[in-house]
N, C-alpha and C positions, 0 to 999 in steps of 0.2 A: 600356471605357478609352476618353479623350476625342481627338478624331484630332489627326494633327500641323496645326499650323497655319504658314507662309510669309508672312513677310510681299514682297509685288512691288515694284521701286521702277522708273518708268520718266523722263526726261524728254520734256515736249513741246515745240514754239517758240511755242506763248501759248495761252491759256485757252477759247477755245473750240474747237479740236482736243485742251488735257488733257478738257472737260468732256467732248468726244464720245465719246473714249477709255474713258472713267471710267462712263459711264452706259452704254454695248456692253459693258464687263466686268460690268456688274451684270446689266441685262437678258440677258445670256449666260447666265448662271449660275456665271460664273466666275469670282467675285469676289463676297464677303459688303459690302461697305464699302468706298470708295474714296477717301480724302480728298485736294484737291488744294491746294498751294503753291508761292505764289510765290518764286521764287528769284533770284541771281544767279550764273552758270556761270562760269569763266577754266579755260581747255583747248585742247587744240593739235587742231588740223585742216589738213589737208594741207600741214604743216608753218606754219604761221602760230599767232596767238598770237589766240586766238578770248573775248572777253566780252560773253555774250549775257546777254537776259533769258531766264530760262524757267519753266517751270512742273512739278513735281517730284507725280506720281503716288505712293501709297502705296496698295495695294492689300491687302488681306487674306484667303487664300485657300489649300484644303485643298493640306499639301502633296503629296500627291497627284497632284494637277491641274498643276502646274508644268509639265511640258511641251504642255500645250495651252492655258496661263495665256501662256507665253513666244509660243507661235508664235502666237496670236491678235493678241497685241501687237505682233508685227514685222509679220503683214501685214495689219494697220489705220495702222501709224506715220507719220507721213510722213517721216522720217529717212533718211537711204539706210544711218546704220552705226543705230541705237537704242543706247541703253544699258540692255539687263535686267536685272533681279539681282532676286537672292532673299537674305533671311534666314532663320534659324527663327524663329519668334513662340512664348514659353514664355505662355502664358494660363491665365487658371481654365477650368473643366471646362463650366462653364456655358458660357462665349463661346465654346468650341471649339467646343461643340456647336451654339448657335446660327449660330456662321461652316460649320458642315458641312451644315446645314437650310438655308441661305443661298444657298449653290453648289450645288444639284441643281437639274434642270431642274424651273420652275413654282417657284421656290424661294419662302423667307415673303417 
């Protein structure tokens, strides 16, 4: 049976911090792949409307690793209150096996 996968999302303030976190997640074996997207965000923070350019990360991970992935992102994130959330991924068995193999210490 293929392992359960999740897509983990967070946003970063700039491209450099996004690349740094993406590479750390892959290097640590917590994510098989991380995609980076330039986005615009509108939100409230401390009572004021904010409009910011941000970078969204989408990391493909094993569902069982969610606590470690979440805690790693929180520990290495520049925001005071980072958005860190996950959603299940339905994937082919072959892709799920690649993610599982790539997210082991010394992965693929």
